[in-house]
N, C-alpha and C positions, 0 to 999 in steps of 0.2 A: 503494498498499500503505499504510496508517494503522498508526501504532502501534499496540502491545498495550496494552492500559489495566493498570495496576497500578503502582504506587509503585516508585520502583526506590532509596528511601534505607534505611535500617538500619530492621528493625521494632520499633522503640523506640516504647511507648505513648504517645498525646500528652500534655502536662500537664492534669491535671483542673484542680485549685484549685476543686473542689467547683464545677466548671461544669453545666449541663447539655451546652454544645458549649463547642467551641473556637472555632467562627469563627462566629456572627451575621451573615448579608446580609442588606440590608434594601432590596429593591427585586428584581423576576424580569423587568427589561429584560435586553438583551445584557451588558451589563456583570456585573452580579450573576448571573445565569445562568453567563457563562463562569468567574467567580471561584469560584463553587459548584461547578462541574466540573473546575477545575484543582485545588480545595482537597480535593474527596472523590478526586480519583486519589493523591492525596500522604496520605490516608487521615486526614484529619481528619473530626471532625464537625460536620456544618454545619446548619446551620436557616436556610433562605430565607424572611425573610416579605415578602409583598407585598399593599401595600394595596387594590390591585383586584380584583374576583373570577376572571380570568383573564389571558392575556397579551394586552398591547397589539396590536390588530390594525387600523391606520391609517399612511398614508404617511409613510413615516421613511425610513432609509438605503438605498441603492441602487448604491452602490459598496464593494466591497471590496480590499484591498489584499492582496499577496505575504506581507506579516507577518500581517495575520490569518488567511488561509488556513494559514499555519505554525503558528499556534497553536491552530487546529482540527485541527491534524494531530497537534500535542503532543498533546492529549486524545483523540485516538482518534476522530475526529467529521468528519474531512476529508471520507472516502467517502460520509456522509450529506449532506454540505452541496454537494458538488459540483454533483449534479444541477439546483440552484436556483442558480447560478451562470453568466454569460459569460466564460470565461476571453479575453484579451487584448483587453478592450472600448475600442476608439477614443474617443477623446475630443476633439472639433473645436471651436474658438471660430471659429464665421464673423460675417460682415458682415452687414448689413440684406438684401443682393443674393446670400445665402449661397455667398461666395466666402471661402474659407478663409483665417483669422488666423493659427492656430497649430492642430497637431495633438500630441497626445499619444498615440503607439503605443512603447512604449518595447518592444523586441523581447526582453530580456533577461529572466531568470529564476534571477539568482544566487542567490538564498535558496529556491530550490525549486518555486517557484509564478508566475505570471502577475505583473507588477507591476499590473495593474488589470484589474478584474473586473466586470460587473454583477451583482447579486444581487436576491432577493427577501427583505427584513429578517423579514417574517413569517412564512416558513419555514424562515428560518435560527435566527431565535428560538425554533422549535418544536423543531428538531434538539438546540438545547442545553437544551430544557428534557427532551424526552425522554432524554436522555444521561444525565441527574438519575438517572434509574430502575435506573442500572446500579450506583449507590451502595447499600449500605444502610446508612450513614454520614450519608447527604443526606438531609434534610427539607423539603418544600414545601408552604409554609401561604398559602393566599389568602384574601384578607375578613380580613387581621390587619395592623392600622394601627398602626405605632411610635408611641407619643407621648410617651414618656419618655425618658431614659439618666440610670443613675448610674451614676458611675466611682471605683472603688476600688482598692488596691494589687493584688489579685489579678483583678480581672475587669469587665464590666460586667452592668449588670442592666439590661433592656429591658421598658418597659411596653408592651405589645400590647393594644390594642383588635380582639376579634372578635365573629360574632356571637353567640357564649355569653357574653361578659362579657370583664372586665380576665384577662389574663394577665401574667404576666412569664417571660421566657429571660433565663438566666443566663449570659454565654460568657465565654471568655478576651478574645476582641476582638470587634469590630463592623465592619462594613463598611458604609457610607452608599451605595448604588447607585441613589436613587430619584429621578433625573432633574433636569433642568434647575431645577424649582419646590423641589427637595430642604427637605424637613422637616429632614433630619440636618443638612444643612449651614445653614439659615437660623435654624430655632427652636430647636433642640436644642444644637448646636455655637455661636451667635452668632456664623458666620464672616461676614466680606464677600464678594462676589461681585463683582468690579471689572470694569468694562469697558464697551459700549454696545450699544448696540441701533439696526439701522439705522432711518431713516426709512422708508422702503417697506415694503411688507407684499408677502408673496408667495402666489399661488395655486395650489395644487397639486392635481393631477385624476392618478390613475389609471383606464386603461380595458383592460377585457381585449379579446382579438381585435384586437389590434394592426392601426388603419386602415392605416398606413403601412408596417409590416414591417423595415422599413430599419435594420439592426444599428447601434450604436455610439450614442454619446451627443452631441448637438448645442447648444451654448450658441449661441444667437443673439442677436450683439450689436446689436441693432436700437435706437435711440434711441428710435423711434415706442414701442415696448414692448419689450423686454428678452425672450427666453423661453426655455426650456429644452426638449429635446424629446430622450429614453431610452427605447432600448430595452431590457428588462428579461427575464428569463426567462417562460418559459410562456406566450407571446404577449400578455406585458402592454407598454403604453406609458405613461410618467410624462409630462407635460406640466408645466410651472412657468412662471406668467406676472406678470411685473410689475404692481403694481396701483397706478394714477396715485392722482395726491391726489383727493380723493373718491368713489374708490371702495371701499365698505364690505365688510364680510364679508359682511353679506344680501344685500347684491347679488350679490357669487360664488357664493351657493350658490344661486342661480335657474338653471334649466335655459336661459332667454335670453341671460343674459350669459356663459354657455359657448360658448352657439354661435358667440355674436361673436368671442369668442376663436379659436374653431377655426375659424372659415368660410374664414381665407388659409392654412391648412394642411392642414387634412383635407375632401376633396368633400363637399358637402351632402348627395349621395346614400350615404355611406359611413355604415356603422352606427356608433354610439358609445355602447359598452356600459359605464359608469362604475361602477366597483368602488366609488373612496372619493372626496371632497374634503374638501381642509381649506385654511385660510389661516395663513400661518406670519409670523413676524417671525424677521428673522437676528438674534441675538445673538453679541458677542466678547467672553467673559466668564472669569475665572478667579478662583476659590477663593483668599482669602487663605492658608487654607493645606489642604495635604491629608492633615493628620496632628494628631487633638488627641488626648493620651494615646494610651487603649487602642481609639482610633474613627478610622476612615479614609474617605476618598472616592474613589470611584472614579466613571469616567464624566460622561455630561453633571452631575453633583452636584458634582464637582470644575473644570469648562470645558466652556464652549460655544463653538463656531466656526460663522462662515458655512458654507453648501454648499459651497463651489466647489471646494474640493479633497477632497471625499468623505472629511474625516478625522474627524468627529466620531464615528464608528460605529469608525473602526478606532483612537482614540487609548483609548478606552474600552477596546478589547480590550487596547492596549501596558499598561493600566494593572493590568488583571486578571491578565496574565502576570508583572507585575514584582512585584507583591506578593506573589500566591501563594505561589511558594517560600520566601519572607522568612517568611511568617507558619508555613508550614509548619516551618522549620528553628527557628523560635522554640519554636513549641508543642511539636514532639519534643524540645525541651530540646539543641538542636544549636549554636546559637549565641546570643547577650544580644540582651536587649531591644533595645540599638541598631542594630541591624541593620534595624529599620523605619523607623528615620530616614532612612534610606538612600532608599525610595520615594518621597519627598517631595522630596528634593535629584536622582534621577535622571529624574523624571517631570516636574518641573515647567515647568524651564527648556522642555522639547521641546515638550510642551502649548501654554506661551505662543508659540513659533516657529511652531506648526503654525496655531493662533489668525491672528497677524499675516499669513502667507503667505495665509490664506483673505479674512482682512478685503480684504487688497491685490488680489487677483483679483477679490473682489466687487465692488471701487469701479472697477475696469478695465470690468466687464461691464454694471455700472449706469449708465452715462453716458449722460443723456438728453438733453443740449445736442447739437446736429448738428456744431457745430465741434470740440465735444468729441471727440465719436464720430471724426470725419476725422481727428484730431489721433492718438488710439490707433491706429485703423486703419493708418495709415502708421507707425506706429512699429514694430508689430508686422511688419509686410512688410518693413518693414527689416531688422530682425530674423532674418527668414526668409530674406532673400538674402545672410547670413552663416552660410557653412557649419558653423562652431562655432556658435555661437549657435541654429542650427536642431536640430543636433544635441542641443545641452543643452537645447532646449524638449521635444523628441519623446521624448527615452530617462528624462524628468522627473528629471534632474538637480538640479534646483533642490530639490527636495521634502529637507526634512529630515531626516536619518538620526539614528536613536536615536544618541548622541555622549555617554558617561559623563565627567567631570573627575575626580569626588567621588563615592564611594558604597560597594557593594560588591564592592572591585574592587583591585587592586595594582598596581603600576606597579616594583615590585622586579625587576629583572632585565630588563626592558623596554627594546632599545636603539633600538628604530625611533623616525622621526619623521618624521609624526607615528607614535602609538603605535597598535598594533594593540587595546590595550584601552580597553576602555570600547565597542567599536564590534560591531554585529551578526556575527557567522560565516556565513561563506557555507555554502548546504546544498547541495553537488554528489550526484548518484545514485553509490552506492558498492556495492563487493564486499564480501563477506563469505562466510568457509569453508560458512554453512549458508545463503547467500541469494545467487543470483547478480547480484542487481538491487536495491538497495535504497535510498530516502533517508538521506541520512546521520543527520537525527535520529532514525529509525526505528532506526537500527543503533545509534546512544547510547541510546537510552531517555531519559525525562521527567526524569531527576534529573543531579547533575553529571557531566562528564567530561572527565578527562586524557588530551588527544591528543598523540603524539609521534613527529614523522615520522622513518620512518628506523631508531627505536628502539626496543627494548624497555622502556618505564618502569621495570620494576621493576629494568634493569640501572644506569640513571641516577639511580635514585631513593634515598637514604639510607633505613636503615629508620626513623629518627624521620619521616619526610616520607613515607612508605608508611602508616606507622599511624595516622597524620593522615588521609589519605585515604579509607583504610578506616573509621575513625570516624564520617565525614562520607557514608559511601558512594559515592563517587567511583567511577564506573567507568573502568577503567584502558584505552587504545585505542593501539594500534600502527600506523598508517599509511602504506601501504605502494604503491609503484607496481603495478599490478592483476596482473603476471606474477609477480612475487615473492610471491603471495598464498600459495601452499600450501608455501613453501619453510619448511623447520625449521632453526636454524642450531643445533648443537652449542653446547654451553654448557661454559667449563673450571670452574664450581664447580659441575658436575652436576646444574643446577639446568635444568628443562625450557624450550626456547623457545616465546615467545607462541603462545597458540592450540595450543599442539601439543595439550592434555588438552582430551578435550570438558567440561569444568568448570573450566577454565583462567577466571583474574580477569581475564586481559586478553582484548581484544577485537582480533581484527586485521581490519585494512579494506584493501581493495583500492581504488586511484584510479582508477575506470573511463576517465573520459576525460580526464586529467590538471588538472583544477581545482584538486585539493587543491596538486598538486605546484606550479603556476602561482602560487597563493598563499604557499608556502611559497618559492617562487626569489625572490619579491618581498619577503619581510621577513628579516631574521636571527634570529628569534626560531621555536626548531623545537618548541615545547613550550607548547601554550595548554593552560589550565583553561577550559572553557566553562561558564556557568552554563546552569541549566535553561530561561532564556530565553533562551540561544544566544547570548549579550553574552558578549565574550573577559574574564573576570574576572582573568586574569594570563597572563603572555607572556614566555618567554625563553629564551635557547640551552641545550642540554640540561645544559650543567657548573653553571647555575644555578636550574635547574627544584626543588631542593629547596628553597632560601630564598623560589622563590616562592609554592612551597607555604606555608609558615609564614608567611610576610607576610599571604597571604589568608586564613589562620586567624584572626589577630590582628585584620584589619580588620573581620571578620563578628562577633568575641567567642567564637567557637570557643572549646571547653574544649580546654585541650594532653592532657587526660587522653585515652587510648586504652582501649578495652574491651580485656579479656583475650583474649578471643575477638573477632577483630573481625567485625563483621556482613557479610555477604554483601549486594554492590553491587545486587542486585536483589531483595533480602529485601521481600516485601509487609508492609504493616503488618497486626496482626490484627484485626477486623473489632471494632468496640463491640457492647455488650452489648447494645443498645438501640436504636432511633433515635432522634434527638434528639425532647425533647418540652416542650408549652408548660407551664406550672405555672399552676393557677389562683391566684388572690390570696387568701390568706387573709382 
């Protein structure tokens, strides 16, 4: 079940400052399209400006993780993208004789989705593009190349070259999602892109009517020529071969060269129906900054990493999710501009960790020295002989998870060590009084939620904290064991218990399989403030919850003043008067 589309914050109009749009997104790749969907969901006016004439359709990402599927869920498109995925996809590293070195097959789905999923990126991108059609406040323009930015105190003016001549777009903020060769980063902002490029190139081929049919992704660490064979949805097989010194891109594009590469793997009698082929370099690079004034970088414009952990695509989606709700808060006057600084402080170190992991794995895979390969193989077989080490690898515990120590969060009231603050919260299946079985995020909605275990939040929060939460549009949630879902406690002050009225501002959720209780059993904090990206923004025992709420407001620069009549947590923003437009230069 996917979440309903509709903003969950107060219906305050976005701040205009004489702008055409609130946010201009430069680039219609996955990061840009996801950013635009999330901003559209939050009611902002958005213009997507893509230099190319259409969506890109050539070999790129084939691995989608649980966090990315959770983001598709958040934006209401997960049911549309799932048919283009393979859940629980095995990733096996094998030696030259096809013997296992390591297997990655995590069985858990603590965040609501399988850890590893094969997918077809052009089809996933199409889902994101089609999703923008839901929003009258989002406009997409192809053949629109941004050639200049001019920032001032109130916004950004973008110069755009179109087939009909030069235009300008005035936006409160701009997001550069224009890929690894980002003109936003290199030319317009002049930022360094530090890192390295691997010496060897890789030849990537996509074949329809998969001649092997075997599920899973296999990385063959053959020192004679390392290669990858991946099953992806709809009968497509992806091969990636390391090119040897002296082999050129022109060589790789010939049918004879392709036939020689495939001969040891695909029988000569098998039909090989090539969809597309390309030669790639593996880069490991990180932008000097992710923010310059009112302009931000997301996705490959901000970071590029080798393919070995499939995290380039997923890291860009994390960028979009982290930045979008912050832009929404600032554009709607709910937080100060300083909140946007937390985008870089929260995302850059995690992107660096993913780059480092991908580079190390790539170095291990790409060994072409026979003795070096033997040493590597013996090392991994030794690890697999140790039960704890094998479990560590199989369950992908080595994957760096988002862990934020500074940013849009507060540790006031948190007593655990390590603290749950700054970490991604679980997503079990729960029940509500309206729905017998629903994923937690769908029950909470796409905005902030304050979740209290075994307490009505209104009974433990003081009036000031409740006003602040209402001002920010935070949903109040009481989590209980599922057997208590429909029990209503009499209140001594005459107030109704949580969930007792159809329009009650407190949502009661039942813990169907005990996952929520197990989480709270392991932590003394019984009240959590969850951000729209489901990072824990604050955690405290019940008695300290009001102070935690106030501390979070201070951390994001939220206004102390509450509206005279608190806005409903699910109030959707009014649609804009007109779709964003490009203005012709005078």
